[in-house]
C-alpha positions as CSV (number, residue, x, y, z in Angstrom):
1,M,18.6,-3.6,-35.0
2,Y,15.3,-3.3,-33.2
3,I,14.8,0.3,-34.2
4,R,15.4,-0.5,-37.9
5,E,12.9,-3.4,-37.7
6,Y,10.4,-1.2,-35.9
7,I,10.7,1.5,-38.5
8,Q,10.2,-1.0,-41.3
9,Y,7.3,-2.5,-39.3
10,T,5.5,0.9,-39.0
11,K,6.3,2.1,-42.5
12,C,5.8,5.6,-41.3
13,F,9.0,6.7,-39.7
14,K,8.8,10.3,-41.0
15,A,5.5,10.8,-39.2
16,L,6.8,9.5,-35.8
17,S,8.3,11.6,-33.0
18,V,11.2,10.3,-31.0
19,L,8.8,9.6,-28.1
20,E,6.4,7.7,-30.4
21,C,9.3,5.7,-31.8
22,F,10.4,4.8,-28.3
23,Q,6.9,3.8,-27.1
24,G,6.3,1.9,-30.3
25,L,9.6,0.1,-30.0
26,K,8.8,-1.0,-26.5
27,A,5.5,-2.4,-27.6
28,Y,7.1,-4.0,-30.6
29,K,9.7,-5.7,-28.5
30,K,7.1,-6.8,-26.0
31,N,4.9,-8.3,-28.7
32,E,7.9,-9.9,-30.3
33,K,8.8,-11.6,-27.0
34,A,5.3,-12.9,-26.6
35,M,5.2,-14.2,-30.1
36,K,8.5,-16.1,-29.6
37,E,7.1,-17.8,-26.5
38,I,4.1,-18.9,-28.4
39,E,6.1,-20.0,-31.4
40,N,8.1,-22.3,-29.2
41,V,5.0,-24.3,-28.4
42,D,4.0,-27.3,-30.5
43,I,0.2,-27.2,-30.7
44,F,0.1,-30.9,-31.5
45,D,1.9,-31.7,-28.2
46,S,0.2,-31.7,-24.8
47,I,0.2,-28.1,-23.6
48,D,-0.3,-28.3,-19.8
49,A,-2.3,-25.8,-17.7
50,Q,0.9,-24.1,-16.4
51,S,2.0,-23.2,-20.0
52,E,2.9,-19.5,-20.5
53,T,0.4,-19.5,-23.4
54,L,-2.2,-19.0,-20.6
55,G,-0.3,-16.1,-19.1
56,F,-3.0,-13.6,-20.0
57,L,-5.2,-15.3,-17.3
58,E,-2.8,-14.3,-14.5
59,K,-3.8,-11.4,-12.4
60,K,-1.5,-8.5,-13.1
61,S,-0.1,-6.4,-10.3
62,G,-2.0,-3.2,-9.5
63,A,1.2,-1.2,-10.4
64,M,1.1,-2.3,-14.0
65,D,-0.4,1.1,-14.7
66,G,2.4,2.8,-12.7
67,I,0.2,3.7,-9.7
68,Y,1.3,2.7,-6.3
69,R,-1.7,1.2,-4.5
70,P,-0.8,-0.2,-1.1
71,K,-3.8,-2.4,0.0
72,I,-4.2,-4.0,3.4
73,T,-4.7,-7.7,3.1
74,D,-3.7,-8.6,6.7
75,K,-5.8,-6.4,9.0
76,K,-3.9,-7.3,12.1
77,K,-0.5,-6.5,10.6
78,G,-1.5,-3.7,8.2
79,Y,0.6,-2.6,5.4
80,V,4.3,-1.6,5.9
81,A,6.7,-0.3,3.2
82,T,9.6,2.1,2.8
83,I,9.4,4.6,0.0
84,R,11.2,7.8,-1.1
85,F,9.4,10.8,-2.5
86,L,11.2,12.0,-5.6
87,P,11.6,15.4,-7.3
88,N,9.6,16.0,-10.4
89,L,12.1,16.0,-13.2
90,S,10.5,16.6,-16.5
91,R,11.5,14.8,-19.7
92,D,13.3,17.9,-20.9
93,G,15.3,18.2,-17.6
94,K,13.3,20.9,-15.8
95,V,12.6,20.6,-12.1
96,L,8.8,21.1,-11.6
97,Q,6.5,21.2,-8.6
98,S,6.8,18.0,-6.6
99,A,3.2,17.0,-6.6
100,I,0.0,17.5,-8.6
101,E,-3.1,18.4,-6.6
102,K,-6.4,17.1,-8.0
103,H,-10.0,17.1,-6.7
104,Q,-12.2,14.2,-7.7
105,H,-15.8,13.2,-7.1
106,Y,-16.7,9.6,-6.5
107,V,-20.2,8.7,-7.6
108,D,-21.5,5.9,-5.5
109,F,-24.4,4.7,-7.6
110,K,-24.9,1.0,-6.9
111,N,-28.2,1.0,-8.9
112,H,-26.5,2.6,-11.9
113,P,-23.1,1.0,-12.1
114,E,-22.6,2.5,-15.6
115,L,-22.5,5.9,-14.0
116,A,-20.5,5.0,-10.9
117,G,-16.8,5.9,-10.6
118,Y,-14.5,8.9,-10.5
119,Y,-14.9,12.3,-12.2
120,D,-12.5,15.1,-12.1
121,C,-14.0,18.1,-10.3
122,A,-14.6,21.0,-12.7
123,K,-13.2,23.4,-10.0
124,N,-9.8,22.0,-10.9
125,L,-10.0,24.2,-14.0
126,T,-12.9,26.6,-13.5
127,D,-14.8,28.4,-10.7
128,K,-17.9,26.4,-11.0
129,C,-18.7,22.7,-10.8
130,D,-22.3,21.3,-11.2
131,M,-21.4,18.3,-9.0
132,C,-20.2,20.6,-6.2
133,T,-23.3,22.7,-6.5
134,M,-25.5,19.6,-6.3
135,Y,-23.6,18.3,-3.3
136,W,-24.1,21.5,-1.3
137,K,-27.7,21.8,-2.3
138,L,-28.4,18.3,-0.9
139,H,-26.0,18.7,2.1
140,N,-27.7,21.9,3.2
141,S,-31.2,20.6,2.8
142,K,-33.5,20.1,5.8
143,N,-34.6,16.8,4.3
144,A,-32.6,14.0,5.8
145,T,-33.0,11.9,2.7
146,E,-31.4,14.6,0.5
147,V,-28.6,15.0,3.0
148,E,-27.8,11.3,2.6
149,K,-27.9,11.7,-1.1
150,A,-25.1,14.2,-0.9
151,E,-22.7,11.4,0.2
152,L,-23.3,9.7,-3.2
153,I,-21.1,12.4,-4.9
154,S,-18.5,13.1,-2.2
155,R,-15.3,14.8,-3.2
156,S,-11.8,14.3,-2.1
157,T,-8.4,15.9,-2.8
158,K,-5.5,13.8,-3.7
159,Y,-1.8,14.6,-4.4
160,Y,0.3,12.7,-6.9
161,S,4.1,12.4,-6.6
162,Y,6.8,10.2,-7.9
163,I,8.2,7.7,-5.4
164,L,10.9,5.1,-5.4
165,V,9.8,1.9,-3.7
166,I,12.7,0.9,-1.4
167,E,11.2,-1.9,0.5
168,D,7.7,-3.5,0.2
169,E,7.5,-7.0,1.7
170,Q,3.9,-7.3,0.4
171,N,5.0,-6.7,-3.2
172,R,8.7,-7.4,-3.6
173,E,8.4,-7.0,-7.4
174,L,7.8,-3.3,-6.9
175,E,11.1,-2.7,-5.1
176,G,13.5,-0.4,-7.0
177,K,10.7,0.9,-9.2
178,I,9.6,4.5,-9.7
179,L,5.9,4.8,-9.5
180,I,3.3,7.5,-8.9
181,Y,1.8,7.6,-5.4
182,P,-1.6,9.3,-4.9
183,Y,-2.0,10.3,-1.3
184,G,-4.4,12.3,0.8
185,Y,-4.4,15.1,3.3
186,K,-2.8,13.2,6.2
187,I,0.4,12.3,4.3
188,K,0.5,15.8,2.7
189,E,0.4,17.3,6.2
190,K,3.3,15.0,7.3
191,I,5.3,16.4,4.3
192,K,4.4,19.9,5.3
193,D,5.4,19.3,8.9
194,Q,8.8,18.3,7.6
195,K,9.0,21.5,5.5
196,D,8.0,23.6,8.5
197,G,10.4,21.9,10.9
198,I,7.6,20.9,13.4
199,S,9.9,18.3,14.8
200,G,13.5,18.9,14.0
201,D,15.2,21.0,11.3
202,P,13.1,22.0,8.2
203,C,13.5,19.4,5.5
204,N,12.4,19.1,1.8
205,V,11.7,15.3,1.8
206,F,11.9,15.3,-2.0
207,D,15.6,16.4,-2.0
208,L,17.9,13.8,-3.4
209,A,20.8,14.5,-1.0
210,N,19.0,15.8,2.1
211,G,15.6,14.2,1.9
212,K,14.1,11.4,4.0
213,N,12.8,8.0,3.4
214,F,9.2,7.5,4.4
215,K,8.0,4.6,6.5
216,L,4.5,3.9,5.2
217,V,2.4,2.2,7.9
218,M,-1.2,1.6,7.1
219,K,-3.4,0.1,9.8
220,Q,-7.1,-0.8,9.6
221,L,-9.3,1.3,11.8
222,G,-12.9,0.5,11.2
223,E,-13.8,0.7,7.6
224,Y,-10.8,2.7,6.5
225,P,-7.0,2.5,6.6
226,N,-5.2,4.9,8.9
227,Y,-1.8,6.5,8.3
228,D,-1.1,8.0,11.8
229,S,1.9,5.6,12.4
230,S,3.6,6.5,9.1
231,T,6.7,8.6,9.7
232,F,9.7,10.1,7.9
233,M,13.1,8.6,8.8
234,D,16.4,10.3,9.3
235,V,18.0,12.5,6.6
236,S,19.8,10.4,4.0
237,P,20.8,10.6,0.3
238,I,18.8,8.7,-2.2
239,M,19.6,5.0,-2.9
240,V,20.4,3.8,-6.4
241,Q,20.6,0.1,-7.1
242,G,20.2,-0.6,-3.4
243,R,23.1,1.7,-2.3
244,K,23.2,5.2,-0.9
245,V,24.8,7.6,-3.4
246,P,28.0,9.2,-2.1
247,V,27.7,12.8,-0.8
248,E,30.0,15.6,0.4
249,V,29.0,18.0,3.2
250,D,28.9,21.6,2.2
251,E,31.1,23.5,4.7
252,K,29.0,26.7,4.5
253,T,25.5,25.1,4.8
254,G,26.3,21.8,6.5
255,K,24.0,20.2,3.9
256,N,24.8,17.1,1.8
257,K,25.8,17.6,-1.8
258,I,26.0,15.1,-4.6
259,T,29.1,16.0,-6.5
260,N,30.2,12.7,-8.0
261,A,29.7,12.8,-11.8
262,K,29.0,9.1,-12.0
263,A,26.4,9.2,-9.2
264,K,24.7,12.2,-10.8
265,K,24.4,10.3,-14.1
266,M,23.1,7.2,-12.4
267,I,20.4,9.3,-10.6
268,T,19.4,11.2,-13.8
269,D,19.2,8.0,-15.8
270,M,17.1,6.4,-13.1
271,L,14.7,9.4,-13.1
272,M,14.5,9.6,-16.8
273,E,14.0,5.9,-17.5
274,R,10.8,5.9,-15.5
275,T,7.8,4.5,-17.3
276,V,5.2,6.8,-15.7
277,N,4.5,10.5,-16.1
278,L,2.8,12.8,-13.5
279,E,1.3,15.0,-16.2
280,D,-0.9,12.0,-17.2
281,H,-2.8,12.6,-14.0
282,I,-3.4,16.4,-14.3
283,A,-7.1,17.2,-14.1
284,K,-8.8,17.3,-17.5
285,E,-11.9,19.0,-18.8
286,W,-15.0,16.8,-19.0
287,T,-15.4,15.0,-22.3
288,S,-18.8,14.9,-24.0
289,E,-19.2,11.4,-22.5
290,D,-18.4,12.7,-19.0
291,R,-20.9,15.6,-19.5
292,Y,-23.6,13.2,-20.6
293,K,-23.0,10.9,-17.5
294,I,-22.9,13.9,-15.1
295,T,-26.2,15.2,-16.5
296,Q,-27.7,11.8,-15.8
297,I,-26.3,11.8,-12.3
298,L,-27.6,15.2,-11.5
299,E,-31.1,14.2,-12.8
300,I,-31.1,11.1,-10.6
301,L,-30.1,13.1,-7.6
302,S,-32.9,15.6,-8.4
303,G,-35.4,12.8,-8.2
304,N,-36.1,12.6,-11.9
305,D,-36.5,9.4,-13.8
306,V,-33.9,8.9,-16.5
307,N,-33.2,6.4,-19.2
308,V,-29.5,6.0,-19.0
309,S,-29.4,4.1,-22.3
310,Q,-30.9,7.1,-24.0
311,R,-28.7,10.1,-24.4
312,T,-31.5,12.6,-24.2
313,A,-31.5,13.8,-20.5
314,S,-32.0,17.5,-20.0
315,R,-29.7,19.4,-17.6
316,P,-31.0,20.2,-14.1
317,D,-31.7,23.8,-13.1
318,S,-28.3,25.3,-12.5
319,G,-29.8,28.2,-10.6
320,V,-30.3,26.2,-7.4
321,S,-29.8,28.0,-4.1
322,T,-26.6,26.6,-2.4
323,K,-24.2,27.7,0.3
324,E,-20.7,26.5,-0.4
325,P,-17.8,27.0,2.1
326,D,-14.7,28.9,1.0
327,D,-12.4,26.0,1.9
328,E,-13.9,22.8,0.5
329,A,-11.0,20.8,-0.7
330,T,-12.5,17.6,0.6
331,F,-16.0,17.0,1.6
332,G,-18.2,14.0,2.3
333,E,-15.4,11.5,2.4
334,N,-13.0,10.2,5.1
335,D,-9.4,11.1,4.1
336,D,-8.3,7.6,4.9
337,A,-10.7,6.0,2.4
338,G,-8.3,3.5,0.9
339,D,-10.7,2.2,-1.6
340,F,-10.2,5.5,-3.5
341,F,-7.4,3.7,-5.4
342,E,-8.6,0.1,-5.2
343,L,-11.6,0.1,-7.5
344,D,-11.4,-1.1,-11.1
345,G,-12.3,1.2,-13.9
346,D,-11.7,4.4,-11.9
347,E,-10.5,6.5,-14.8
348,N,-13.4,8.8,-15.6
């Protein structure tokens, strides 16, 4: 019924892909629900301040965009949750690499908020990045003021993976949901330690039958959250609808195997019905707007006056003398900088 109504609503079924139909249908049903709620209100009656007609004023959860953003609100207690890293199963059923790695610059321009925010590092896709070049030019300067300026365009490396939120007492509404979790070097190293068997047998924590739940513990140390107390738990199969799926032990390997057809279908359905996609967070080439802003940023860092409202800035000399280290995944930023995910409008 809904599909037929949506097709009639769009009047362009032949031009729509299956995915576009599905996405459009979800939006259509969502809008229809909102309209029904509004239609049930008599505008000539008294509509109190708690009416759902004012629902748009309510602050939405940070995970509305599908990103898991644990944020410490109680500095004494910290943030505690249990999550499960999930394999990256594509929409067409292929198993892909479990995480996306991405380098990003954060431009900390308080005097130019229109330029502040996150920019994908060009070295994600090419061998050269004007932002990196400028950073190392300033960082290697003998002028203390220029060295300080380098921190205004620090770069960090983040990893994006699917997770299942098992328990989160700070945000109960997220439990049972599949989200995308961006994490830094420390958690990545904890995953690597499991792979290498640093303490115990080697383990692929993303494995559905032999992976491990992750006890995420964030504590406030100084300005930044710290993840040192976070740890992987014992080997266990994944949970679906609050219950561990049944497994059998392979006699040859001693490893768990999921053989139950119903369990396999439930897991596949759960993974496929996610509302988020890792590929949406793959590093992208700079748009013309990004390039314009970056040109302005580099001009300002070079000490030149610019009129940000006027799109006429010239590019700084790209032939600057710099010395960049071979391994520069993250520079100029504490790995535990939790505000990396807490700023509004950070999609640049």
